[in-house]
C-alpha positions as CSV (number, residue, x, y, z in Angstrom):
1,M,0.0,0.0,0.0
2,T,1.3,3.4,-0.8
3,I,1.4,6.2,1.7
4,R,-1.2,8.1,-0.3
5,R,-3.6,5.2,-0.1
6,L,-3.0,4.8,3.6
7,L,-3.6,8.5,4.3
8,F,-6.8,8.4,2.3
9,V,-8.1,5.3,4.2
10,L,-7.2,6.9,7.5
11,F,-9.0,10.1,6.5
12,L,-12.1,8.2,5.4
13,Y,-12.1,6.2,8.6
14,L,-11.7,9.2,10.9
15,L,-14.4,11.0,9.0
16,L,-16.8,8.1,9.4
17,V,-15.9,7.7,13.1
18,W,-16.5,11.3,14.0
19,L,-19.7,11.4,12.0
20,M,-21.0,8.3,13.8
21,V,-19.9,9.5,17.2
22,G,-21.4,12.9,16.5
23,L,-24.7,11.4,15.7
24,R,-24.7,9.1,18.7
25,H,-23.5,11.6,21.3
26,S,-24.9,14.8,20.0
27,G,-26.0,16.1,23.4
28,D,-23.0,15.3,25.6
29,T,-19.7,17.0,24.6
30,K,-17.5,15.0,26.9
31,A,-18.8,11.7,25.8
32,L,-18.5,12.8,22.2
33,I,-14.8,13.7,22.6
34,D,-14.1,10.6,24.6
35,A,-15.7,8.2,22.1
36,G,-14.3,10.0,19.1
37,L,-10.7,9.9,20.4
38,R,-11.1,6.3,21.5
39,W,-12.3,5.1,18.1
40,S,-9.7,7.2,16.3
41,A,-7.0,5.6,18.4
42,V,-8.4,2.2,17.6
43,G,-8.4,2.9,13.9
44,V,-4.9,4.3,13.8
45,G,-3.7,1.3,15.8
46,I,-5.4,-1.2,13.4
47,L,-3.9,0.7,10.4
48,L,-0.4,0.6,12.0
49,A,-0.8,-3.1,12.7
50,C,-1.8,-3.7,9.1
51,V,1.2,-1.9,7.8
52,I,3.5,-3.9,10.0
53,F,1.9,-7.2,9.1
54,E,2.2,-6.3,5.4
55,K,5.9,-5.5,5.7
56,V,6.6,-8.7,7.7
57,F,4.6,-10.8,5.1
58,E,6.6,-9.1,2.3
59,I,9.9,-9.9,3.9
60,W,8.8,-13.5,4.5
61,R,7.7,-13.9,0.9
62,D,11.0,-12.4,-0.4
63,R,13.1,-14.7,1.7
64,K,11.0,-17.7,0.8
65,S,11.5,-17.0,-2.9
66,L,15.3,-16.9,-2.7
67,P,17.0,-20.0,-4.0
68,K,18.6,-22.2,-1.3
69,P,22.4,-22.5,-1.6
70,Q,23.5,-25.9,-2.7
71,N,26.5,-27.7,-1.2
72,V,29.1,-28.5,-3.8
73,P,31.6,-31.3,-3.0
74,V,35.3,-30.2,-3.1
75,S,36.0,-32.9,-5.7
76,D,33.6,-31.2,-8.1
77,I,35.4,-27.9,-8.0
78,L,37.4,-27.3,-11.2
79,I,41.0,-26.4,-10.9
80,S,42.6,-24.6,-13.8
81,P,45.2,-26.5,-15.8
82,G,48.7,-26.2,-14.4
83,L,47.5,-25.4,-10.9
84,S,47.8,-28.3,-8.6
85,V,46.1,-28.6,-5.2
86,E,49.5,-28.2,-3.5
87,K,50.1,-24.8,-5.4
88,W,46.6,-23.7,-4.6
89,N,47.1,-24.4,-0.9
90,G,50.4,-22.6,-0.9
91,V,52.5,-25.8,-0.2
């Protein structure tokens, strides 16, 4: 998700929350502010958790798609002509 999309979703969520809280607690200002802030915090927390989950899933998927290293026996390693194992080891 891009940052623009996240901000747009957050804006729409907060708009909906404050509209619903305003309709429900129209007479009591303290209850309106308490409920509005509580549900705003819940929404921001859920959005943050979704972003973290998305990043963790992306990292997991990328690591899973990497090819696993294969063990190659030493006898299968090619040594260039004229270079013996002793010269290679510095003996």
